[in-house]
Every structure is written in C-alpha cells, then in structure tokens.
VEXRO-66838 format. One line per 2 residues: number of its first residue (from 1); their letters; for each residue x, y, z of C-alpha. Coordinates in steps of 0.02 Angstrom, whole numbers, plus 50000, padded with zeros to 5 digits. Layout:
<atoms>
NUM) A) X Y Z; ...
</atoms>
This chain:
<atoms>
1) XX) 51287 49296 50002; 51187 49357 49853
3) XX) 51226 49281 49685; 51301 49390 49548
5) XX) 51138 49373 49452; 51036 49435 49600
7) XX) 51153 49582 49630; 51149 49632 49448
9) XX) 50960 49621 49445; 50947 49729 49600
11) XX) 51058 49862 49524; 50963 49855 49360
13) XX) 50797 49869 49451; 50856 50016 49556
15) XX) 50918 50114 49405; 50782 50058 49286
17) XX) 50916 50014 49157; 50822 49864 49091
19) XX) 50667 49966 49048; 50688 50154 49072
21) XX) 50532 50254 49109; 50359 50201 49162
23) XX) 50189 50199 49081; 50031 50185 49180
25) XX) 49941 50023 49136; 49782 49976 49226
27) XX) 49741 49812 49135; 49841 49667 49202
29) XX) 49906 49535 49084; 49852 49359 49133
31) XX) 49975 49245 49222; 50046 49129 49090
33) XX) 50171 48986 49097; 50319 49105 49082
35) XX) 50263 49204 49234; 50222 49047 49333
37) XX) 50396 48981 49300; 50473 49151 49340
39) XX) 50384 49154 49508; 50448 48980 49551
41) XX) 50625 49026 49500; 50617 49189 49597
43) XX) 50561 49094 49752; 50715 48985 49729
45) XX) 50826 49140 49729; 50847 49170 49542
47) XX) 50875 49358 49521; 50847 49349 49333
49) XX) 50670 49289 49368; 50636 49448 49468
51) XX) 50690 49545 49314; 50562 49449 49209
53) XX) 50425 49495 49333; 50486 49675 49337
55) XX) 50479 49692 49147; 50305 49615 49139
57) XX) 50222 49707 49282; 50318 49868 49318
59) XX) 50195 49977 49221; 50046 49895 49308
61) XX) 50123 49924 49478; 50168 50102 49430
63) XX) 49989 50139 49375; 49919 50063 49534
65) XX) 50039 50159 49647; 50008 50321 49551
67) XX) 49824 50310 49597; 49878 50318 49780
69) XX) 50014 50450 49783; 49958 50558 49635
71) XX) 50139 50606 49598; 50238 50529 49454
73) XX) 50410 50541 49534; 50349 50467 49699
75) XX) 50259 50329 49605; 50418 50286 49509
77) XX) 50520 50276 49670; 50388 50169 49756
79) XX) 50376 50053 49605; 50563 50022 49613
81) XX) 50546 49989 49800; 50405 49864 49769
83) XX) 50516 49755 49660; 50663 49769 49778
85) XX) 50547 49714 49919; 50483 49574 49808
87) XX) 50654 49490 49820; 50633 49468 50008
89) XX) 50447 49425 50016; 50410 49320 49861
91) XX) 50445 49160 49958; 50284 49198 50053
93) XX) 50177 49188 49898; 50062 49036 49888
95) XX) 49986 49007 49714; 49836 48911 49781
97) XX) 49781 49054 49891; 49776 49202 49771
99) XX) 49829 49243 49591; 50005 49313 49580
101) XX) 49947 49479 49504; 49828 49509 49650
103) XX) 49964 49465 49775; 50088 49581 49688
105) XX) 49966 49727 49695; 49939 49690 49880
107) XX) 50127 49707 49906; 50123 49869 49806
109) XX) 49979 49935 49910; 50070 49900 50072
111) XX) 50230 49983 50011; 50131 50135 49951
113) XX) 50036 50152 50114; 50196 50136 50215
115) XX) 50272 50272 50108; 50125 50389 50134
117) XX) 50123 50360 50321; 50305 50409 50330
119) XX) 50290 50561 50217; 50125 50640 50260
121) XX) 50027 50691 50413; 49853 50623 50443
123) XX) 49749 50757 50525; 49641 50702 50670
125) XX) 49494 50809 50614; 49483 50706 50455
127) XX) 49439 50555 50560; 49319 50648 50673
129) XX) 49174 50752 50608; 49227 50911 50518
131) XX) 49147 51015 50656; 49250 50931 50793
133) XX) 49361 51048 50892; 49505 50987 50995
135) XX) 49608 51069 51131; 49763 50968 51080
137) XX) 49901 51036 50971; 49909 50979 50790
139) XX) 50074 50890 50817; 50008 50794 50968
141) XX) 49855 50743 50869; 49961 50685 50723
143) XX) 50072 50577 50833; 49923 50509 50928
145) XX) 49829 50463 50770; 49981 50378 50695
147) XX) 49995 50273 50854; 49809 50233 50850
149) XX) 49817 50183 50666; 49943 50049 50708
151) XX) 49813 49967 50820; 49691 49943 50676
153) XX) 49676 49781 50576; 49760 49799 50406
155) XX) 49600 49818 50303; 49525 49948 50421
157) XX) 49689 50046 50420; 49693 50041 50230
159) XX) 49515 50108 50219; 49554 50252 50337
161) XX) 49712 50299 50242; 49631 50286 50071
163) XX) 49476 50383 50126; 49554 50522 50228
165) XX) 49732 50535 50164; 49717 50490 49981
167) XX) 49540 50558 49966; 49460 50412 49874
169) XX) 49272 50381 49877; 49203 50222 49958
171) XX) 49168 50155 49783; 49346 50186 49726
173) XX) 49413 50104 49884; 49300 49954 49854
175) XX) 49371 49934 49678; 49551 49943 49738
177) XX) 49527 49823 49883; 49414 49700 49791
179) XX) 49271 49726 49914; 49091 49784 49899
181) XX) 49050 49965 49938; 48938 49918 50088
183) XX) 49082 49818 50162; 49195 49971 50143
185) XX) 49068 50075 50238; 49067 49942 50374
187) XX) 49257 49938 50385; 49262 50127 50391
189) XX) 49132 50135 50530; 49222 50004 50636
191) XX) 49390 50087 50604; 49325 50257 50664
193) XX) 49255 50178 50821; 49419 50090 50858
195) XX) 49518 50249 50824; 49412 50348 50945
197) XX) 49438 50217 51081; 49626 50212 51050
199) XX) 49642 50401 51045; 49544 50418 51206
201) XX) 49652 50285 51288; 49810 50386 51249
203) XX) 49730 50551 51300; 49718 50611 51122
205) XX) 49531 50593 51103; 49402 50731 51093
207) XX) 49371 50821 51256; 49184 50806 51229
209) XX) 49084 50695 51114; 48903 50700 51064
211) X) 48796 50575 51156
</atoms>
C-alpha cells in the first residue's frame, strides 16, 4: 500500500499543484547533495523526495520532451507522465553507471517515444527511398512497420523515430543521444537494413528492390 506521502505527491504531480505551468529549460543544474539525497530517499519509497526531483527538473524534462513532440500541451502531459513513471523505475538507477540527470532524460526520451508511437503513424516510404512505390495499403504498411520497429535495438529504433517521425537532422539526433554524428549515420544505416529484412519477412517489404 502506498504511503499517504506518496499518494499526495502523485496527486500533486498529476495536477501540477506544487509548481503550476512549465518553462522550457535546456541547461541542466548539476547534481548536488540535496538531489543525491532525494534520489536515495525516492529509491527507498519516499514520495516527498519525488516532489523534490519534480520541482528541480520538471522544466528541463519539459524542454527536452518539447523538442520531440513540438506541442506544448502534449509536452506538459508527457512531462507529468515521466515523473509518475519515475516512482516505479527510480529503483533501477545506479549512480556509478551514469549521472542522474542523464538517466532522467533517458527515461523522458523513452516515455516521449512511446507516446509518439501510440499517437502517430510512421509511413513506410519515410524509411525507404522517397521514390519507392509499394503495392500494399497504407494501413498495412503502418502496422507492418510498427511491428518491424519493435525488432530493432533501442538505439536504432530511437534514431529511426527521431529521423523520420520527429524530423531531426543526424547532428541534432547525435546531440540528443550523446553520440557522434558518424555513429548516428551508422545506426541509421543498420536500422534501415534490419527494417527491410523484417518487413520482407512479414510480407510488408517492397515488391522489387534495386540491386
């Protein structure tokens, strides 16, 4: 059973009562002793500690999510969802592996990508060359591509979504994922190859491909 503190924090987070409104901040504040202690307390089930993290980082998460979805209302909803999800996943955080701010933005990225996959259709022709013509219906292609995307490793799937759904450049994707631009090109190339194989395996691939 959740503690009263945790329940109150969840309600406050959902409604935004503790800090109404969002401002897009792109510069992350460094992790100090207060945040380190808040993370430890949150991992122990202290709902008030989640509130501390929410107040410190909600605008950073909002700004990061807004760069994905390009819609303020969606970004606000996703930001609230990120901190609700944080309650159930923060026990997985390991301080020695990655800074908390980087880990939090990774959680935010995953929540944002999940949201976009549910809300929007990824067109198959955006993965193939623009000149590609298919004899499949658009709905079949959409379902087939969604199934094929699930077969991709997480980083390759993120590159495909950010490149073809969000419309970011390879350089912008590199910045958001903390990778070099050449590595993004490599991930994109491997992802396209894997998608073609998966789509062909489920009879959703192109009927003819260039040699």
